[in-house]
Structures are given as C-alpha cells and as structure tokens.
C-alpha positions as CSV (number, residue, x, y, z in Angstrom):
1,X,-7.0,16.9,49.4
2,X,-7.9,15.7,53.1
3,X,-5.9,17.2,56.0
4,X,-4.9,15.9,60.0
5,X,-5.2,19.2,61.8
6,X,-3.6,19.5,65.2
7,X,-5.7,22.4,66.5
8,X,-5.4,24.6,69.7
9,X,-8.4,26.0,71.4
10,X,-7.5,29.2,74.5
11,X,-7.3,27.4,78.0
12,X,-9.2,30.4,79.6
13,X,-12.9,28.9,78.2
14,X,-14.6,25.8,77.0
15,X,-15.4,25.0,74.0
16,X,-19.4,25.6,74.4
17,X,-22.0,27.8,73.6
18,X,-21.9,28.9,77.2
19,X,-19.1,30.7,76.4
20,X,-20.4,32.8,74.2
21,X,-18.8,36.5,75.7
22,X,-15.2,34.8,74.3
23,X,-14.8,34.6,70.7
24,X,-12.5,33.3,70.0
25,X,-13.8,30.1,71.9
26,X,-16.8,30.6,69.6
27,X,-14.5,31.1,66.5
28,X,-13.2,27.2,67.9
29,X,-15.9,25.8,67.4
30,X,-17.1,27.3,64.1
31,X,-13.8,26.4,62.6
32,X,-13.8,22.6,63.8
33,X,-17.3,22.9,62.6
34,X,-15.5,24.0,58.8
35,X,-13.3,21.4,58.8
36,X,-14.9,18.4,60.0
37,X,-17.3,19.1,57.2
38,X,-15.1,18.8,54.9
39,X,-14.0,15.8,55.9
40,X,-10.4,16.1,57.6
41,X,-9.2,14.8,60.4
42,X,-9.2,17.4,63.6
43,X,-8.0,16.6,66.8
44,X,-8.9,19.4,69.1
45,X,-7.0,20.4,72.4
46,X,-8.5,21.8,75.3
47,X,-10.8,22.4,77.7
48,X,-13.0,19.5,79.5
49,X,-16.8,20.7,77.9
50,X,-16.8,20.4,74.0
51,X,-19.4,21.1,72.1
52,X,-16.6,21.5,68.6
53,X,-17.4,19.0,66.4
54,X,-13.9,16.5,66.8
55,X,-12.4,13.4,65.2
56,X,-10.4,13.3,68.9
57,X,-10.6,15.8,72.1
58,X,-7.8,15.9,74.1
59,X,-8.0,18.3,77.2
60,X,-5.2,19.9,78.2
61,X,-6.1,21.8,81.0
62,X,-9.2,21.0,83.6
63,X,-12.2,23.8,84.1
64,X,-11.4,23.8,87.8
65,X,-7.4,24.2,86.7
66,X,-8.5,27.2,84.9
67,X,-11.2,28.3,87.8
68,X,-8.4,28.4,89.9
69,X,-5.6,30.1,88.2
70,X,-8.3,33.0,86.6
71,X,-9.5,33.4,90.1
72,X,-5.9,34.0,91.5
73,X,-6.8,37.8,90.3
74,X,-11.2,37.8,90.4
75,X,-10.9,37.4,86.6
76,X,-13.8,36.7,84.6
77,X,-12.5,34.3,81.4
78,X,-13.0,36.5,78.4
79,X,-10.3,39.1,80.0
80,X,-7.9,37.0,80.8
81,X,-4.9,38.1,79.2
82,X,-4.0,35.6,76.4
83,X,-0.3,35.9,76.6
84,X,2.4,33.1,76.9
85,X,3.2,34.1,80.5
86,X,0.3,33.4,81.7
87,X,-0.2,30.6,84.2
88,X,-3.2,29.6,82.4
89,X,-0.7,29.8,79.0
90,X,2.1,28.1,80.6
91,X,0.2,24.6,82.1
92,X,-2.0,24.2,78.8
93,X,0.9,24.7,76.1
94,X,3.5,21.8,78.0
95,X,0.8,19.8,78.0
96,X,-0.4,20.8,74.6
97,X,3.5,20.6,73.2
98,X,3.5,17.0,74.7
99,X,-0.4,15.6,74.0
100,X,1.3,16.6,70.2
101,X,4.3,14.7,70.5
102,X,2.9,11.4,70.5
103,X,-0.1,11.7,67.5
104,X,2.1,14.4,64.9
105,X,2.1,13.1,61.5
106,X,4.1,14.1,58.7
107,X,2.5,16.5,57.1
108,X,-0.4,17.6,59.4
109,X,-1.3,21.4,60.5
110,X,-1.3,22.4,63.6
111,X,-4.2,25.6,63.7
112,X,-4.0,28.4,66.3
113,X,-5.8,31.3,67.1
114,X,-3.7,32.8,70.2
115,X,-0.8,34.1,67.8
116,X,2.5,34.6,70.7
117,X,0.7,33.3,73.0
118,X,1.2,29.7,71.5
119,X,4.3,30.6,69.5
120,X,6.3,27.8,71.3
121,X,3.3,25.0,70.4
122,X,4.7,25.6,67.2
123,X,8.5,26.2,68.2
124,X,8.6,22.9,70.0
125,X,7.0,21.2,66.5
126,X,8.7,23.2,64.1
127,X,8.4,20.1,61.2
128,X,4.4,20.9,61.3
129,X,3.6,24.3,59.1
130,X,1.2,26.2,61.7
131,X,-1.0,27.9,60.5
132,X,-3.2,31.4,62.0
133,X,-6.4,31.1,60.7
134,X,-8.0,34.0,61.6
135,X,-5.9,36.6,62.9
136,X,-6.9,39.7,64.0
137,X,-5.2,40.1,67.0
138,X,-1.4,41.5,67.8
139,X,2.2,38.9,67.6
140,X,0.5,37.1,64.5
141,X,4.3,35.4,63.3
142,X,4.3,31.7,61.4
143,X,4.6,31.5,58.1
144,X,1.6,31.0,57.2
145,X,-1.7,33.3,58.2
146,X,-5.1,34.4,57.2
147,X,-6.1,37.7,58.5
148,X,-9.4,38.3,58.9
149,X,-9.4,41.5,56.7
150,X,-7.0,43.3,53.9
151,X,-7.0,46.5,56.8
152,X,-5.3,44.2,59.0
153,X,-3.1,42.3,57.5
154,X,-1.7,45.5,55.6
155,X,-1.4,47.5,59.3
156,X,0.5,44.4,60.9
157,X,3.0,44.6,57.8
158,X,3.0,47.7,58.8
159,X,3.4,46.9,62.5
160,X,6.2,43.8,61.7
161,X,8.3,46.4,59.4
162,X,8.1,43.7,55.8
163,X,7.7,45.1,52.9
164,X,7.8,42.7,50.6
165,X,4.7,40.8,50.3
166,X,4.6,37.7,51.9
167,X,2.8,34.9,49.5
168,X,1.9,32.5,52.1
169,X,-0.1,34.9,53.6
170,X,-4.2,35.8,52.9
171,X,-7.4,36.8,53.9
172,X,-10.7,35.1,54.9
173,X,-13.4,37.0,56.7
174,X,-14.5,35.9,60.3
175,X,-16.9,32.5,59.5
176,X,-20.6,32.7,60.7
177,X,-23.5,30.0,61.1
178,X,-26.7,32.4,59.9
179,X,-28.9,30.0,61.5
180,X,-28.1,31.6,64.7
181,X,-29.8,34.7,63.6
182,X,-33.1,35.9,62.6
183,X,-33.7,38.4,60.0
184,X,-36.0,41.0,60.3
185,X,-36.8,43.4,58.2
186,X,-39.3,45.2,59.4
187,X,-37.8,46.7,63.0
188,X,-38.5,48.5,65.3
189,X,-37.6,51.7,66.7
190,X,-34.5,52.3,68.3
191,X,-30.9,51.6,67.7
192,X,-28.5,49.9,69.4
193,X,-25.0,49.3,70.6
194,X,-22.9,45.7,71.0
195,X,-19.3,45.9,73.0
196,X,-17.9,46.1,75.5
197,X,-18.2,49.3,77.3
198,X,-14.1,51.1,77.0
199,X,-14.0,55.1,75.5
200,X,-12.5,53.9,72.5
201,X,-15.4,50.7,71.3
202,X,-17.3,54.1,70.8
203,X,-20.1,54.4,73.0
204,X,-19.8,57.8,74.0
205,X,-20.1,58.6,69.8
206,X,-23.2,56.0,70.2
207,X,-24.5,57.9,72.7
208,X,-24.4,61.5,71.6
209,X,-25.1,60.5,67.9
210,X,-28.0,58.5,69.3
211,X,-30.2,61.2,71.1
212,X,-28.8,64.1,69.1
213,X,-31.2,62.0,66.2
214,X,-33.7,61.3,69.1
215,X,-34.0,57.6,68.3
216,X,-34.0,55.6,71.7
217,X,-30.7,53.3,71.7
218,X,-30.2,50.2,73.3
219,X,-27.4,49.1,75.1
220,X,-25.5,45.6,75.5
221,X,-22.5,45.1,76.9
222,X,-19.4,44.6,79.6
223,X,-16.7,46.9,81.2
224,X,-18.4,50.6,82.9
225,X,-22.7,51.0,82.3
226,X,-21.1,54.9,83.5
227,X,-20.4,55.3,80.6
228,X,-24.1,54.6,78.6
229,X,-24.8,58.3,78.7
230,X,-27.4,60.7,77.1
231,X,-30.6,59.1,78.3
232,X,-30.0,55.1,76.8
233,X,-31.2,52.4,78.2
234,X,-28.1,49.4,79.7
235,X,-29.3,45.7,79.6
236,X,-26.7,44.5,80.2
237,X,-23.7,42.2,79.9
238,X,-26.8,39.6,77.9
239,X,-26.1,35.3,76.4
240,X,-25.7,35.0,73.0
241,X,-29.4,33.7,72.2
242,X,-30.8,37.9,73.7
243,X,-27.9,39.1,72.4
244,X,-28.9,38.5,68.7
245,X,-32.8,38.7,69.8
246,X,-32.1,42.2,70.0
247,X,-29.7,42.8,67.2
248,X,-32.1,41.5,64.9
249,X,-35.1,44.2,66.3
250,X,-33.1,46.9,66.3
251,X,-33.8,49.7,63.1
252,X,-29.6,50.2,63.5
253,X,-26.6,49.3,65.0
254,X,-24.0,51.0,66.3
255,X,-20.1,49.9,66.0
256,X,-17.9,53.2,66.0
257,X,-15.2,51.9,67.1
258,X,-12.2,54.8,67.4
259,X,-9.2,52.7,67.4
260,X,-8.3,50.6,63.4
261,X,-10.3,47.8,64.2
262,X,-9.5,44.8,62.3
263,X,-13.2,43.5,61.9
264,X,-15.9,43.7,63.8
265,X,-18.7,41.0,64.3
266,X,-20.7,42.6,65.9
267,X,-21.5,44.7,62.7
268,X,-21.7,41.4,60.5
269,X,-24.1,39.8,62.9
270,X,-26.3,42.6,62.7
271,X,-26.0,42.5,59.3
272,X,-26.7,39.0,59.4
273,X,-29.7,39.8,60.8
274,X,-31.0,42.1,58.8
275,X,-29.9,45.5,60.7
276,X,-27.9,48.3,59.3
277,X,-25.4,48.8,61.0
278,X,-23.5,52.6,61.9
279,X,-19.4,52.6,62.1
280,X,-16.2,54.8,61.4
281,X,-14.6,54.9,58.1
282,X,-11.4,52.8,59.0
283,X,-9.8,49.4,59.7
284,X,-12.2,46.7,58.9
285,X,-15.4,48.6,58.8
286,X,-14.5,50.2,55.2
287,X,-14.7,46.3,53.7
288,X,-17.7,45.1,55.2
289,X,-20.2,48.1,54.9
290,X,-21.3,49.2,51.7
291,X,-22.0,52.8,52.1
292,X,-25.6,53.1,52.1
293,X,-26.5,49.3,51.0
294,X,-25.5,47.8,54.4
295,X,-25.3,51.3,56.9
296,X,-22.6,53.7,57.1
297,X,-19.2,54.9,57.9
298,X,-18.5,58.0,59.0
299,X,-15.7,60.5,60.4
300,X,-17.7,63.3,62.4
301,X,-20.5,63.3,64.2
302,X,-22.9,65.5,62.3
303,X,-22.8,62.1,60.0
304,X,-23.3,59.6,62.7
305,X,-26.6,61.7,62.9
306,X,-28.1,61.7,60.0
307,X,-26.7,57.7,59.0
308,X,-29.1,57.1,61.9
309,X,-32.2,58.7,60.7
310,X,-31.2,57.3,57.3
311,X,-30.4,53.8,57.7
312,X,-33.9,52.7,59.0
313,X,-34.3,52.9,55.2
314,X,-31.8,50.6,53.8
315,X,-33.8,46.8,52.2
316,X,-32.8,44.5,55.3
317,X,-33.0,42.2,52.7
318,X,-30.5,42.9,51.4
319,X,-28.4,43.7,53.6
320,X,-29.0,40.1,55.6
321,X,-29.0,38.2,51.7
322,X,-25.2,40.1,51.4
323,X,-23.8,39.0,54.9
324,X,-24.9,35.5,54.6
325,X,-23.4,35.0,51.1
326,X,-19.6,36.7,52.3
327,X,-19.3,35.3,56.0
328,X,-21.5,32.1,55.9
329,X,-19.5,29.2,57.3
330,X,-20.8,27.4,54.7
331,X,-19.6,29.7,52.3
332,X,-16.1,30.5,54.1
333,X,-15.0,26.7,54.3
334,X,-14.7,26.8,50.9
335,X,-11.9,29.8,51.0
336,X,-10.4,27.3,53.3
337,X,-10.1,24.3,50.8
338,X,-8.3,26.2,49.1
339,X,-5.7,27.6,51.3
340,X,-4.7,24.6,52.5
341,X,-4.8,22.5,48.8
342,X,-2.0,26.1,48.4
343,X,-0.4,25.1,51.6
344,X,0.9,21.7,50.9
345,X,3.0,23.3,48.0
346,X,5.3,24.1,50.5
347,X,6.4,20.7,51.7
348,X,9.2,20.1,50.9
349,X,10.3,24.1,49.6
350,X,11.5,25.2,52.9
351,X,8.7,26.4,53.8
352,X,9.7,27.4,57.4
353,X,12.3,29.8,56.5
354,X,9.7,32.4,54.5
C-alpha cells in the first residue's frame, strides 16, 4: 500500500548534513529516505537547502529569513525555540498551511516531528490524518503517535493523564544509517562523552567516573565548557563526521543523563560503532542498552567507575551487529510500513475522535 505524505521539516535548520547539530533536521532526512525507499509520495515542506529525497520540495521559509529571525537574539540554529509562538514557526506554519491546501488529496498523511509547535498545521487540515512519527519531546497531540521508546510513551500517558490504552499509538525506535558509522573492534584507551554540556546530561558524572577509574576522557559538544572537569579534554562541538570517528575509536561512551531520557541517540551511534555505553538506569536506556552485553546501566558513582573498567572487555562486534539489527533505517522502514497500513483502517471510522 502506497501513501501520499506531507512531510514537515522544522524551520530553524536546513535539511542537509551540514546542519548535523540539529537532530530533528537529520531525522527528517532519514525519514524521507525511508518513505521514498518504500515507494511513497513525499512532499517536503522545508527551507531552500535540502538533501532529503522527495517528490516535491516546497520552500516555506527562506534561509535569509531564518538567519534574520534567529539573529534577533543571536540564537544558534540548534537552540531555536521549538514553540508555536516563535516568529520563525508562525511564519513557516502559515505558509505550510496554505501550501498543503493547494496540494492535498483525500487520505493523505501529514507527518511531523515538531509536536505542539506544528499543531496548527494539523488543525487546519482536520480531514487528513496527522502522524507524529518520532516522539521524544513534550507536547505530542495527534491521534496517531510513534514514540521513540516505551518508557517515553508511558511517561507521556502519565503526564497527559491518559489511563486507557491507545490502539493507534506505537513504539518505533529512532532510525539510523549504519553506513555513517565505522565499526572498530580495536579500541583506543580513552572514554568519550558526546552531548550538550549541561549538568542534567551528566557531564559531571562522566568526568568524575573517568578520573576515578584512571581513564582519559574526551568531551565533544556545545554548551558550557567549564563543566568539563577532573582533567577531561574538551574537543569542541565537532561536525558529525569527526564526532563519529572519535566515537568509533573510544573504548567506552558515557551517557549518564540525569533526567528521564526519551531515547538518547548518542548511545545508539556509539553502539553502531561497536563502542559500549555506560548510562543511567532509567528512561530509554533501559530499552537500548543490554546490561553486561552492550554496556552498563548504573545508579551510583561506584557502579560507573566499575563499569568504566569492565566495558572495554565487551564484544564490540556483537554490540555493532545488535545495534544495526535493531536501529538500522533499512530495517525500521518496514515497521513504519506496517504501522501506516494499520492506520489506513481508520479512514471513515471517526479517527479524529480517538
């Protein structure tokens, strides 16, 4: 079964590899690739520069407009507010609504990844079924929702006071292109932390644990470099190619997020490189890290230190093979196909009252 998909990018970044610091941009590109591989029609509503395969690119915001609107407060593209009230979203949403009106046909799908920031687009076309295709954010709203993890789906139900199950919600993990990663089974004797440099991402835990274990720590990310302590080396906010190279060479990757993480892409990117992961024992990590096989989930500093010494002994080839099997976009595209075919049962069944 083939579908026509109106795919909404986020307006703060171009849909190109050059904007790799914005995970939503990169997810849009990969999702478009999966949908085209499956033979669906994809109409992409985005900015001017684009590497996502599609049948039509509809430019709803120009690059110079993005730079002007973000430049008002000097905001880097990856830090843009993903909120409906933001001028950049108001502009792109209004244009997207008009452009979909020109192109829509019965039983089209609207696929988005911006949650409430793009809800007005869905509301403007109530006869179309809106699918939030990879939810790892607050504020999901649609009748058809794909969550990045079971942990995040059930957390969302709690926050939104949903006490009955929803038959047309599902879980499909974040999807990756394995060819972007190099599997190395011979690792170098250092640990790595990749992510935003904020306390809640656990940079302090990583620095303390690595120092206590006597293992050099390399740090990659954007944020507050003063949080890099205990002798760890800050490498800067590297591009995706450089970052992935460091991930593949490390003997272990730290992801000790202190809040309930919906998924955590770095944990999978490390595993796709054959690198074991040390993380906290809640949120998406419970589903993505096989304890004692692909890494360790820890609850206090002593466990993190012990895991730092044990992780390099894990089977790197197994780690990479498992990650590719579970998180490759070439496998997960079929999960989306089955899900969309299930959604097709809703047409004429009052789906928008679910």
